[in-house]
C-alpha positions in Angstrom: 26.8 0.1 42.1 28.3 -1.3 38.9 25.5 -3.9 38.8 23.0 -1.1 39.0 24.7 0.7 36.1 24.6 -2.5 34.0 21.0 -3.3 34.8 19.7 0.3 34.6 18.8 0.2 30.9 16.9 -3.1 31.2 15.2 -2.0 34.4 14.1 1.3 32.7 12.6 -0.6 29.8 10.7 -3.0 32.0 9.4 -0.3 34.3 8.3 1.8 31.3 6.4 -1.1 29.6 4.7 -2.1 32.8 3.7 1.4 33.8 2.7 2.1 30.2 0.4 -0.9 30.1 -1.3 0.3 33.4 -1.6 3.8 32.0 -3.1 2.7 28.7 -5.7 0.7 30.7 -6.5 3.7 32.9 -6.8 6.1 30.0 -8.7 3.8 27.8 -12.1 5.2 28.7 -10.9 8.9 28.7 -10.2 11.3 25.9 -6.7 12.0 27.3 -4.1 10.9 24.7 -2.0 7.9 25.8 1.2 9.4 24.4 0.7 12.6 26.3 0.2 10.6 29.5 3.5 8.8 28.9 5.2 12.2 28.4 3.8 13.5 31.6 4.9 10.4 33.4 8.4 10.9 32.0 8.5 14.5 33.3 7.3 13.3 36.7 10.1 10.8 36.9 12.7 13.3 35.8 11.5 15.9 38.3 11.6 13.3 41.1 15.2 12.6 40.3 16.1 16.3 39.9 14.8 17.2 43.3 16.5 14.3 45.0 13.4 12.3 45.7 15.0 9.2 44.1 18.3 9.5 46.0 17.7 6.3 48.0 15.8 4.5 45.2 18.9 2.5 44.1 18.5 1.0 40.7 15.4 3.2 39.9 17.6 6.3 40.2 20.2 4.7 37.9 17.5 3.9 35.4 16.2 7.4 35.3 19.7 8.8 35.1 20.4 6.5 32.2 17.3 7.8 30.3 18.0 11.5 31.1 21.7 11.3 29.9 21.1 9.1 26.9 23.0 10.2 23.8 20.5 12.0 21.5 21.7 10.1 18.5 21.1 6.9 20.3 17.4 7.9 20.7 17.1 8.3 16.9 19.0 5.2 15.9 17.1 2.9 18.3 13.5 4.1 17.9 13.2 6.0 14.6 13.6 3.0 12.2 10.8 1.1 14.0 8.4 4.1 14.2 9.0 5.6 10.8 8.8 2.3 9.0 5.6 1.4 10.8 4.1 4.7 9.9 5.1 4.4 6.2 4.1 0.7 6.1 0.5 1.7 7.2 0.3 4.7 4.8 -2.2 4.2 1.9 0.1 4.7 -1.1 -2.7 6.0 -3.3 -3.8 8.6 -0.8 -0.1 9.4 -0.1 0.5 10.1 -3.8 -2.5 12.4 -4.0 -1.5 14.2 -0.9 2.2 14.4 -1.9 2.1 17.9 -3.5 0.4 19.5 -0.4 2.8 17.7 1.9 5.8 18.9 -0.2 4.5 22.4 0.0 4.4 22.2 3.8 7.7 20.4 4.1 9.6 22.6 1.6 8.5 26.2 1.1 6.5 26.0 4.3 9.5 25.1 6.4 11.5 28.0 4.9 8.7 30.5 5.6 8.3 29.2 9.2 12.0 29.4 9.8 12.2 33.0 8.8 9.0 33.9 10.7 10.4 32.3 13.9 13.8 33.8 13.3 12.2 37.3 13.1 10.3 36.6 16.3 13.5 35.7 18.1 15.3 38.8 16.8 12.4 40.9 17.9 12.8 39.5 21.4 16.5 40.1 21.2 15.7 43.8 20.5 13.2 44.3 23.4 14.2 41.6 26.0 17.6 42.0 27.7 17.9 38.3 28.4 17.9 37.6 24.7 20.4 40.3 23.7 23.1 37.7 22.7 21.1 36.4 19.8 21.9 37.1 16.2 20.3 36.1 12.9 22.5 33.0 12.6 21.4 31.6 15.9 17.8 32.7 15.4 17.4 31.0 12.0 19.1 27.9 13.4 16.5 27.8 16.1 13.8 28.5 13.5 14.9 25.5 11.4 15.1 23.3 14.5 11.7 24.1 15.9 9.7 24.4 12.6 9.9 20.7 11.7 6.9 18.8 13.2 7.9 15.5 14.8 6.7 12.4 12.9 6.7 10.3 16.0 4.4 12.6 18.0 2.1 13.3 15.1 1.7 9.8 13.9 1.1 8.5 17.4 -1.6 11.2 18.1 -3.5 10.7 14.8 -3.7 7.0 15.4 -5.4 7.7 18.7 -7.8 10.3 17.4 -8.9 8.2 14.4 -9.0 11.1 11.9 -9.9 10.6 8.3 -7.4 8.7 6.2 -6.9 11.7 3.8 -6.2 14.2 6.5 -4.1 12.0 8.6 -2.0 11.0 5.6 -1.4 14.7 4.8 -0.2 15.4 8.4 1.8 12.1 8.5 3.5 12.8 5.2 4.4 16.4 6.2 5.9 15.3 9.5 8.0 12.6 7.7 9.1 14.7 4.7 10.0 17.9 6.6 12.8 16.0 8.4 14.9 16.3 5.3 14.3 20.1 4.9 14.6 20.7 8.7 18.0 19.0 9.0 19.4 20.7 5.8 18.3 24.2 7.0 19.5 23.4 10.5 23.0 22.3 9.3 23.4 25.4 7.2 23.7 27.4 10.4 24.8 24.8 12.9 27.6 23.4 10.6 29.5 26.7 11.2 29.9 25.9 14.9 30.1 22.1 14.9 33.2 20.0 14.6 32.3 18.8 11.1 32.2 22.3 9.8 29.8 23.7 7.2 29.3 22.0 3.9 30.7 23.7 0.8 27.8 22.5 -1.3 25.0 25.0 -2.1 21.9 24.8 0.2 19.6 23.9 -2.7 21.9 21.2 -4.1 22.4 19.9 -0.5 18.7 19.8 0.0 18.1 17.9 -3.2 20.8 15.4 -2.3 19.4 14.8 1.2 15.8 14.3 0.0 16.1 12.5 -3.3 19.2 10.6 -2.1 17.1 9.3 0.7 14.3 8.3 -1.6 16.6 6.5 -3.9 18.4 4.7 -1.1 15.2 3.5 0.5 13.8 2.3 -2.9 17.0 0.4 -3.7 17.2 -1.4 -0.4 13.5 -2.2 -0.4 13.7 -3.7 -3.9 16.8 -5.7 -2.9 14.9 -6.9 0.3 11.9 -8.0 -1.8 14.2 -9.9 -4.2 16.1 -11.5 -1.4 12.9 -12.6 0.3 11.5 -14.1 -2.9 14.8 -16.1 -3.4 15.4 -17.4 0.2 11.7 -17.7 1.3 11.6 -18.8 4.9 9.0 -18.7 7.6 7.3 -15.6 9.0 10.0 -15.0 11.7 12.8 -15.1 9.2 11.1 -12.8 6.7 10.2 -10.3 9.3 13.7 -10.4 10.7 15.1 -9.5 7.2 12.7 -6.6 7.0 13.7 -5.3 10.4 17.4 -5.6 9.7 16.8 -3.8 6.3 15.0 -0.9 7.9 17.9 -0.3 10.4 20.5 -0.7 7.6 18.5 1.9 5.6 18.5 4.4 8.4 22.2 3.8 9.4 23.5 4.1 5.8 21.5 7.2 5.2 22.3 9.0 8.4 25.9 7.9 9.1 27.5 7.1 5.8 25.7 8.8 2.9 24.5 12.0 4.6 21.0 11.8 3.2 17.7 11.9 5.2 17.2 8.7 7.2 13.5 9.4 7.8 12.8 10.0 4.1 14.8 6.9 3.2 12.7 4.9 5.7 9.5 6.3 4.2 10.6 5.3 0.7 11.6 1.9 2.1 8.3 1.4 3.9 6.1 2.5 0.9 8.0 0.2 -1.5 7.7 -2.8 0.8 4.0 -2.0 1.2 3.1 -1.5 -2.5 5.5 -3.9 -4.2 6.4 -6.4 -1.5 3.1 -7.0 0.3 1.3 -8.6 -2.7 4.4 -10.9 -3.2 4.8 -12.0 0.4 3.0 -15.0 1.7 -0.4 -14.2 3.5 1.0 -15.5 6.7 3.9 -13.1 6.5 1.6 -10.1 5.9 -0.5 -11.1 8.8 2.4 -11.6 11.1 4.0 -8.3 9.9 0.9 -6.3 10.8 0.8 -7.7 14.3 4.5 -7.5 14.8 5.0 -3.9 13.7 2.0 -2.8 15.8 3.6 -4.3 18.8 7.0 -2.8 18.0 5.5 0.7 17.4 3.6 0.4 20.7 6.8 -0.4 22.7 8.9 2.2 20.9 6.2 4.9 21.5 5.9 4.0 25.1 9.7 4.3 25.7 10.4 7.3 23.6 7.7 9.6 25.1 8.8 8.7 28.6 12.5 9.3 27.7 11.7 12.7 26.1 9.9 13.7 29.3 12.8 12.6 31.5 15.3 14.5 29.4 13.3 17.7 29.5 12.8 17.5 33.3 16.5 16.9 33.9 18.1 19.1 31.3 16.0 22.2 31.1 16.5 25.0 33.6 13.5 27.2 34.3 12.9 30.4 36.2 9.7 32.6 36.3 11.1 35.1 33.9 12.3 32.4 31.5 8.8 30.7 31.8 7.1 33.9 30.7 9.6 34.2 27.8 8.9 30.6 26.9 5.1 31.3 26.8 5.7 34.1 24.4 7.9 32.0 22.1 5.3 29.2 22.2 2.6 31.5 21.1 4.8 33.0 18.4 5.7 29.5 17.1 2.0 28.6 16.8 1.2 31.9 15.1 4.2 31.4 12.7 2.8 28.0 11.7 -0.7 29.4 11.2 0.7 32.2 9.0 2.7 29.7 7.0 -0.5 27.7 6.3 -2.4 30.9 5.5 0.2 31.8 2.9 0.1 28.3 1.3 -3.6 27.8 1.6 -4.6 29.3 -1.9 -2.4 26.6 -3.5 -3.2 23.7 -1.1 -7.0 24.1 -1.5 -6.7 23.3 -5.2 -4.3 20.4 -5.2 -4.6 16.8 -4.3 -7.7 16.3 -2.2 -7.8 20.0 -1.4 -7.9 21.6 2.0 -10.8 23.2 3.8 -10.6 26.1 6.2 -11.4 23.8 9.2 -8.8 21.3 8.2 -6.2 24.1 7.8 -6.8 25.2 11.4 -6.3 21.6 12.7 -3.2 21.3 10.5 -1.8 24.4 12.1 -2.7 23.5 15.7 -1.5 19.9 15.2 2.1 20.8 14.5 3.5 18.9 17.4 7.2 18.8 18.3 9.0 15.9 19.9 12.1 13.8 20.0 13.6 15.1 16.7 13.6 18.7 17.7 14.8 17.9 21.2 17.7 15.8 19.8 18.9 18.7 17.6 18.6 21.0 20.6 20.7 18.7 22.7 23.3 18.7 19.9 23.4 22.5 20.1 23.7 22.3 23.9 26.9 20.2 23.6 28.5 22.5 21.1 31.0 24.8 23.0 31.5 27.1 20.1 28.0 28.5 20.7 27.7 30.9 23.7 26.4 29.3 26.8 23.4 31.6 27.2 22.3 30.8 23.6 22.7 27.1 24.2 20.8 27.2 27.4 17.9 29.2 25.9 17.7 27.0 22.8 17.4 23.9 25.0 14.8 25.8 27.2 12.7 27.0 24.3 12.8 23.6 22.5 12.1 21.5 25.6 9.3 24.0 26.6 7.7 24.0 23.2 7.8 20.1 23.0 6.1 20.1 26.5 3.5 22.7 25.6 2.6 21.3 22.1 2.2 17.8 23.6 0.5 19.1 26.8 -1.8 21.8 25.2 -2.1 21.2 21.5 -2.3 17.4 21.6 -4.8 17.3 24.5 -7.1 19.8 22.9 -7.0 18.4 19.4 -9.9 16.0 20.0 -12.0 18.9 21.3 -11.2 21.1 18.3 -12.0 18.2 15.9 -15.4 17.7 17.5 -16.1 21.5 17.5 -15.2 21.9 13.9 -17.2 18.8 12.9 -14.3 16.9 11.4 -15.3 13.8 13.4 -19.0 14.2 12.8 -20.6 11.0 11.6 -22.8 11.5 8.4 -26.5 10.9 8.9 -26.6 8.1 6.3 -23.7 6.3 8.0 -25.5 6.6 11.4 -28.6 5.0 9.9 -26.8 2.2 8.2 -24.7 1.5 11.3 -27.9 1.3 13.3 -29.3 -1.1 10.6 -26.3 -3.4 11.0 -26.4 -3.3 14.9 -30.1 -4.1 14.8 -29.5 -7.1 12.6 -26.9 -8.4 15.0 -29.2 -7.8 18.0 -32.1 -9.6 16.2 -29.9 -12.6 15.2 -28.6 -12.8 18.8 -32.2 -12.8 20.1 -33.2 -15.6 17.7 -30.2 -17.6 18.8 -31.1 -17.1 22.5 -34.6 -18.5 21.7 -33.0 -21.6 20.2 -30.8 -22.1 23.2 -33.8 -22.0 25.5 -35.3 -24.9 23.6 -32.2 -27.2 24.1 -32.8 -29.8 26.7 -29.2 -29.8 27.9 -29.4 -26.1 28.8 -32.9 -26.0 30.4 -31.5 -25.5 33.9 -29.7 -22.3 32.9 -30.6 -19.0 34.7 -32.1 -17.4 31.6 -32.6 -14.0 33.3 -28.9 -13.9 34.0 -28.1 -15.0 30.4 -30.3 -12.3 29.0 -28.3 -9.6 30.8 -25.4 -10.4 28.4 -27.6 -9.6 25.4 -26.4 -6.5 23.4 -27.8 -3.2 24.6 -30.8 -2.1 22.5 -29.9 0.7 20.1 -31.9 3.8 19.7 -32.9 4.6 16.1 -31.1 7.8 15.1 -33.4 10.7 14.6 -32.0 12.0 11.4 -33.2 13.1 8.0 -31.3 11.9 5.1 -31.4 12.1 1.3 -31.4 9.1 -0.9 -28.2 10.1 -2.7 -26.4 10.1 0.7 -27.7 6.6 1.4 -26.5 5.4 -2.0 -23.1 7.0 -1.5 -22.6 5.4 1.9 -23.7 1.9 0.7 -21.3 2.3 -2.2 -18.4 3.0 0.2 -19.4 -0.1 2.2 -19.5 -2.1 -1.0 -16.0 -0.9 -1.9 -14.7 -2.0 1.5 -16.2 -5.4 1.1 -14.7 -5.6 -2.4 -11.2 -4.7 -1.1 -11.5 -7.4 1.6 -12.6 -9.9 -1.1 -9.7 -9.0 -3.3 -7.2 -9.9 -0.6 -9.1 -13.1 0.2 -9.0 -14.1 -3.5 -5.2 -13.4 -3.6 -4.6 -15.3 -0.4 -6.6 -18.3 -1.8 -4.6 -18.3 -5.0 -7.5 -17.3 -7.2 -5.9 -14.1 -8.5 -2.3 -13.1 -9.1 -0.5 -10.1 -7.5 -0.8 -8.3 -10.8 -4.6 -8.6 -10.7 -4.6 -7.7 -7.0 -2.8 -4.4 -7.7 -5.2 -3.5 -10.6 -8.3 -4.3 -8.6 -7.1 -2.3 -5.6 -6.1 0.6 -7.8 -9.6 0.8 -9.2 -11.1 0.7 -5.7 -8.8 3.6 -4.7 -10.1 5.7 -7.6 -13.7 5.0 -6.4 -12.9 5.9 -2.8 -11.6 9.3 -4.0 -15.2 10.2 -5.2 -16.7 9.4 -1.7 -19.2 7.0 -3.1 -20.6 9.5 -5.6 -19.2 7.7 -8.6 -21.3 4.8 -10.0 -19.9 1.4 -9.2 -19.8 0.7 -13.0 -17.1 3.4 -13.6 -13.9 1.3 -13.2 -11.4 2.9 -15.6 -8.4 1.1 -14.1 -10.0 -2.3 -14.9 -11.8 -1.6 -18.2 -8.8 0.2 -19.6 -6.6 -2.8 -19.1 -8.4 -4.7 -21.9 -7.5 -2.0 -24.4 -4.4 -3.7 -25.8 -1.8 -1.1 -26.9 -2.5 -0.3 -30.6 1.2 -0.6 -31.5 1.4 -4.3 -30.6 -0.6 -5.4 -33.6 1.5 -3.2 -35.8 4.8 -4.3 -34.3 3.9 -8.0 -34.9 4.6 -7.4 -38.5 8.3 -6.8 -37.7 10.1 -10.2 -37.6 12.8 -9.0 -35.2 10.3 -8.2 -32.4 7.5 -10.5 -33.3 8.3 -13.0 -30.6 8.4 -10.2 -28.0 5.0 -9.0 -29.2 3.6 -12.5 -29.0 4.8 -13.0 -25.5 3.3 -9.6 -24.5 0.0 -10.6 -26.0 0.0 -14.0 -24.2 0.8 -12.4 -20.8 -1.9 -9.7 -21.5 -4.6 -12.3 -22.2 -3.6 -14.5 -19.2 -3.6 -11.6 -16.8 -6.8 -10.3 -18.4 -8.6 -13.6 -17.7 -7.2 -13.6 -14.1 -8.3 -10.0 -13.6 -11.8 -10.6 -15.1 -12.6 -13.7 -13.1 -11.5 -12.0 -9.9 -13.5 -8.9 -10.6 -16.7 -10.9 -11.3 -16.3 -12.7 -7.9 -15.9 -9.4 -6.1 -19.0 -8.1 -7.9 -21.0 -11.1 -6.7 -19.9 -10.4 -3.2 -21.0 -6.8 -3.7 -24.5 -8.0 -4.8 -24.8 -10.0 -1.6 -24.1 -6.9 0.6 -26.6 -4.8 -1.4 -29.2 -7.5 -1.0 -28.6 -7.5 2.8 -29.3 -3.7 3.0 -32.3 -4.1 0.8 -33.9 -6.5 3.3 -33.3 -4.1 6.3 -36.4 -2.9 8.0 -34.6 0.3 8.9 -34.5 1.8 5.4 -37.6 3.3 3.9 -39.2 1.7 0.8 -38.0 4.6 -1.3 -34.4 4.0 -0.1 -34.7 0.3 -0.7 -36.0 0.9 -4.2 -33.1 3.3 -4.8 -30.6 0.5 -4.0 -31.8 -1.2 -7.2 -29.7 1.5 -8.9 -26.6 0.0 -7.2 -27.7 -3.5 -8.2 -27.9 -2.4 -11.8 -24.4 -0.8 -11.6 -22.9 -4.1 -10.3 -24.7 -6.3 -12.8 -23.5 -4.0 -15.6 -19.9 -4.7 -14.4 -20.5 -8.4 -14.5 -22.1 -8.4 -17.9 -19.4 -6.1 -19.4 -16.4 -8.2 -18.1 -18.3 -11.4 -19.1 -18.4 -10.1 -22.7 -14.7 -9.2 -22.6 -13.7 -12.6 -21.4 -15.8 -14.3 -24.0 -14.1 -12.2 -26.6 -10.7 -13.1 -25.3 -11.5 -16.8 -25.3 -12.4 -16.6 -29.0 -9.6 -14.3 -30.2 -6.8 -15.9 -28.2 -7.9 -19.5 -27.4 -4.5 -20.8 -26.5 -3.5 -18.0 -24.2 -7.0 -18.0 -22.6 -6.6 -21.7 -21.9 -3.2 -21.1 -20.4 -4.7 -18.5 -18.1 -7.4 -20.9 -16.9 -4.8 -23.6 -16.4 -2.6 -21.3 -14.2 -5.6 -20.3 -12.2 -6.5 -24.0 -11.6 -3.0 -24.7 -10.5 -3.1 -21.8 -8.0 -6.4 -22.9 -6.6 -5.2 -26.5 -6.3 -2.2 -25.4 -4.3 -4.2 -23.1 -2.2 -6.6 -25.8 -1.3 -3.8 -28.2 -0.3 -2.4 -25.5 1.9 -5.7 -25.0 3.6 -5.8 -28.8 4.3 -2.3 -28.7 5.8 -3.1 -25.8 8.0 -6.3 -27.5 9.2 -4.5 -30.7 10.0 -1.9 -28.7 12.0 -4.7 -27.0 14.0 -6.3 -30.3 14.7 -3.1 -31.9 15.9 -2.9 -34.4 13.1 0.3 -32.9 11.8 3.1 -31.6 14.0 4.4 -28.1 13.4 7.6 -29.4 11.8 5.8 -31.8 9.5 3.4 -29.0 8.5 6.3 -26.7 7.8 7.9 -29.2 5.5 4.7 -29.7 3.5 4.2 -25.9 3.4 7.8 -25.3 2.1 7.1 -27.9 -0.6 3.9 -26.1 -1.6 5.8 -22.8 -1.7 8.4 -24.3 -4.0 5.7 -25.6 -6.4 3.9 -22.2 -6.3 7.2 -20.4 -7.0 7.9 -22.6 -10.0 4.5 -21.6 -11.3 5.1 -17.9 -11.0 8.5 -18.1 -12.6 7.4 -20.5 -15.4 8.4 -19.2 -18.8 5.1 -18.5 -20.6 6.1 -20.4 -23.8 7.0 -23.5 -21.9 3.6 -23.5 -20.2 1.8 -22.9 -23.5 3.5 -25.9 -25.0 2.2 -28.1 -22.1 -1.4 -27.0 -22.6 
C-alpha cells in the first residue's frame, strides 16, 4: 500500500499523458475542444472513484485519490508558471499594448461591477430561497470576487484551439491574465476576515496597486536580470532554457509567497519582457528550442490540470436535485452579470485600442470561462472553519458547478457562435489568393510527376497508384471581390513575408537586434491598418533617420561633445544596418508581388492593380537608397564602420552555417561542433560589446 502511495503521483501523470494523447487523436477531426474532453475525462475518473468503482483498482485508485485531494496551492505552484509564461511569451507585445486599456477596463472596473452584480444575485436568492438563508453581503461579495475572474488557463487553451484573430484573442488573454490581481485583492478583502492570516490593514485601493504594479515591477526586474545573466554566461540551448524555466518559477514563488503581489501578473510581465527584449538577443537556436519546448510544456500542463480539475469537482462537490436547480440559476445569473458588465463598459471599449464590435462583445461575454484559479480559491474557503459549513459547501458547489458548466456549455458552443456571428469567416479576397497558391502547388506537383515518369530508373512504377497521392483538385471559389480588397490582402501577405525575412536576416547576422526591433515595429503599425495603408508609409523606419535636432546644437558644448559624437556614430551605424536590411526585405516583397502577378487566377484588372504595390515597394527602396547615400557622404567614417560591422557579422554567420552543415553530414562530432560554435559566439560577443571609438580607430 505504501508503494502505491509513493507511485500514485507518477502513475497519475503517465496515465493522463497517455490517455490525453489518445483523446487528442480522437478529437482531432471533430469540433469538440480538447481541453473540455480532458475535463470530462477527469470528472468521469472522479465519479468512478466516488461511487466505489475503483475500489479494487489498486494503484489507479491511489492515483485518482492523489489528484482529488491535491493541495490547491500545489496546483497553482506547479502548473501556473508554465502556462502563464507560455501564454505571455506567445503574446504579440504590439497588439497587447494596443489592447491593454480595454483589458484593464475589464480586469479593473469590470471585475468590481461583476462582483457587485453577482453579490446582489446571491442576496436575492438568500431572500427568496430558504437553502440560501445563511448568506450575508460579506459572503456574497466574497463569492462574487471569486467567480468573476475568468481563468487564464482555460481561456488561453480554448482560444488556441479555436484559432480566433490575434487582436481578439489577445484582448481575452490579457483580461484573463490581468484580472487575477483584481480578483485576489477583492477576494482577500472579504476572505481575510475569516482566514488565519487575518485581513490586511492596508486600504483596498493601495493594496490593489501594490499587488498589480508590484507584480509588474518584479516580473520586469527578474526578466532583465535573466537576460543579462544569459548574455554573460551563454551556454547551449538546454542551459539557457533551464535558466528561463527556473526564473519563471522564482518569479511566481517570490510574488505569491514572499512579496504578496500577483504571481500571474508578475509572470505576464516576465514573459513579455523576455519576448520583447530577450528574444532578439538570444541565439537563433535558443529561440527555436524555446518555442518547441514551451509548446510541449504547455501541452503537458494543460493535459494534467484539466483532468485534475475534473477529478476534484467530482470528488469534492455534493449535488442534490434541489442544489442542481439552484446551481443552474446561479450559472445563468453569472453569465447575465458578465454580459451586463460588458454592456456597461462597451461605450468606452468600442473607442479605445482596436475597438470592440457588438459581435465581439457577445463572444467576450460568453467566453468568460472559469477554471483552476476559481476552484482553488473555493477550496481555500471550504477549508476555513470560521465560515459556516453550509456557506462553504454552497460556495464549493456553485464554483465547481460553474467551472463545469462554462467548460461544458460555453466552451463547446464557442466555435458555433463564432461561425454564426461571422467572426471566423474568411474574406473573399483571401479565399481567392489561397486558391491561387494551392493551384500553383498542384500545377508544380503535376509538372514534377511528368518529369518522374520520364526517368528510366522509375519506369516500372505503378503510375496510377502514384497519381492517387496527388493533391486533391481545388474548386475555384465563386466569389465577387473588389480590387481594393485584393490589394489589402496581398499587402498583408507581403508584410508576413517581410517579417519572416527580418528574422532570417537577424539569424544570418545581416542586421542587428536594434534594426530587427525597428523593422518589426514598422510592420506592426502596418498590420494595424489591415492592409489598407500603402507599403510606402513606414513612419517607424523613416523617422529613425531624423537625427534629433538638439544633437548638432549640443556638439558646440565641449563638456558633452564626446557624448554627442558617440551618439552620432551609433546613429549612423544603426541607420546603415537598418537601411540595408529594409532594402533586402523590400526586394523579397517584390518577388512575392511578382508571383501573384503571374497567377492565372487573378483577372487582368487585378494584376494591373498590383503594379500599385510594386510602385510602393520601389518607392521604399529608392527613398532608403537616397538616405544611405546621404549618410555615406556626410558621415564617411561612421558609415564605413557600419559596413565593417555588417561584414564581420556576415562572416561569422557564414562560418556558423558551415559548422552546422559539417555536423549534419557527420564530418564534425557534436562536441567538436559545440567547441567551434562557442568560439564563434565569443567572437560575436566581442563585436557587439566593442567600444565604438576603438572600432573606428581600426577602420
